[in-house]
C-alpha positions in Angstrom: 87.6 114.9 67.4 89.9 117.0 69.6 86.9 118.2 71.6 85.7 114.6 72.1 89.1 113.5 73.4 89.3 116.5 75.7 85.7 115.7 77.0 86.7 112.0 77.5 89.8 113.0 79.4 87.8 115.3 81.7 85.3 112.6 82.4 88.0 110.0 83.2 89.7 112.6 85.4 86.5 113.4 87.3 85.6 109.7 87.6 88.9 109.0 89.1 88.3 111.3 92.0 85.4 110.5 94.3 82.7 113.0 95.1 83.0 115.4 98.0 80.6 113.3 100.0 82.6 110.6 101.7 81.3 107.1 102.1 82.3 104.7 104.8 83.2 101.2 103.8 80.7 98.6 105.1 83.4 96.0 105.9 85.5 98.0 108.3 87.9 95.9 110.2 87.0 92.8 108.3 89.1 93.1 105.2 91.2 90.0 105.9 93.6 90.6 103.0 94.4 94.1 104.2 94.8 93.0 107.8 97.3 90.2 107.2 99.3 91.7 104.3 99.7 95.1 105.8 102.7 93.8 107.8 104.6 92.9 104.6 104.3 96.2 102.7 107.4 98.3 102.0 107.0 101.8 100.7 109.4 104.0 98.8 109.2 107.3 100.6 109.8 110.9 99.4 112.6 112.6 101.3 113.3 109.7 103.7 114.4 106.1 103.7 112.1 103.3 102.5 109.6 102.2 105.2 108.1 98.8 106.0 104.7 98.9 107.6 105.9 96.2 110.0 108.6 98.7 111.2 105.8 101.1 112.2 103.9 98.6 114.4 103.1 100.1 117.8 101.8 103.3 116.1 98.4 104.3 114.8 98.8 104.4 111.0 96.8 106.3 108.5 97.4 105.5 104.9 95.9 108.1 102.5 95.8 107.4 98.8 95.8 110.8 97.0 96.8 112.8 93.9 97.7 116.5 93.6 95.0 117.0 90.8 92.2 115.6 93.0 90.1 118.3 94.6 88.8 116.3 97.6 92.4 115.0 98.2 93.7 118.5 98.4 90.8 119.5 100.7 91.7 116.7 103.1 95.4 117.7 103.4 95.0 120.6 105.9 93.1 118.2 108.2 95.8 115.5 108.0 98.5 118.2 108.6 96.6 119.2 111.8 96.3 115.6 113.0 100.0 115.0 112.3 100.9 118.1 114.3 98.6 117.2 117.1 99.1 113.5 117.5 102.5 112.5 116.1 104.2 112.6 119.5 101.5 110.2 120.7 102.2 107.7 118.0 100.2 108.7 115.0 101.9 108.2 111.6 100.2 109.5 108.4 101.5 108.3 105.1 100.1 109.7 101.9 100.6 107.3 98.9 100.3 109.1 95.6 98.4 107.0 93.1 99.9 108.0 89.8 102.3 111.0 89.8 106.1 111.2 89.5 108.5 112.1 92.3 109.0 115.7 91.0 105.2 116.3 90.9 104.8 114.9 94.4 107.6 117.0 95.8 106.2 120.1 94.2 102.7 119.4 95.6 104.3 118.8 99.1 105.9 122.2 98.9 102.9 124.0 97.3 100.3 122.5 99.7 102.7 122.4 102.7 102.2 118.7 103.4 103.9 117.9 106.8 103.4 114.2 106.9 105.2 111.3 105.1 104.7 110.8 101.4 105.3 107.6 99.4 105.8 107.1 95.7 103.0 105.5 93.7 103.1 101.7 93.5 100.2 99.9 91.8 100.5 97.0 94.2 99.3 99.2 97.1 96.1 100.4 95.4 95.4 96.9 94.2 96.1 95.4 97.6 93.9 97.9 99.4 91.2 97.7 96.6 91.2 101.4 96.1 88.2 102.3 94.0 88.5 106.1 94.2 90.5 108.8 95.9 91.0 110.0 98.4 90.9 106.7 100.2 92.0 106.5 103.8 92.8 103.3 105.8 93.4 103.6 109.6 95.3 100.8 111.5 95.6 100.3 115.2 98.9 99.7 117.0 98.8 96.0 116.2 98.3 96.6 112.5 94.6 95.8 112.4 92.3 97.8 110.2 90.1 100.1 112.3 88.3 102.0 109.5 88.4 103.0 105.9 86.9 105.9 104.1 86.6 106.7 100.4 86.1 110.3 99.5 86.4 113.3 101.8 84.2 116.0 103.3 84.9 118.2 106.3 82.2 116.3 108.1 84.6 113.3 108.4 87.1 115.3 110.4 85.4 114.8 113.7 84.9 111.1 113.0 88.5 110.5 112.0 89.9 112.5 115.0 87.6 110.6 117.3 89.0 107.3 116.0 92.5 108.6 116.5 91.8 109.6 120.1 90.1 106.3 120.8 93.2 104.4 119.7 96.0 106.7 120.9 
């Protein structure tokens, strides 16, 4: 019985994390709920004051849903660190929203993985609002708060595509 429970746990854990091959949403820029409600979202941040997306208007915003136990999520972090270093002064803000871990786990992951961008505490309303089906899930918004693109999953092949979108909107 114990082996069955462990096997089920592993299956659920793996199913929660998307495969390494990333998929692009087919309805980019047309998710009306995301576009209109993004302005009203307030996030409880790690190591800083709470932030409202509306306060960030005028910047390019990347919201990345992640977890420290998710391999593809961890693989994407160095890329987001580089993008934050490279484009923050030009108006890029990256916010990682953890999907299900506590503050102490998130802070430890931030230190262990050297995450240099903003992190927010988990809040089920965000993943529900954004219709997150797997992680990592990335949503990019332009300076007016309109959805530019969304990706579920991560592979290094996405790096050039995401950076190109950043440069097109900076």
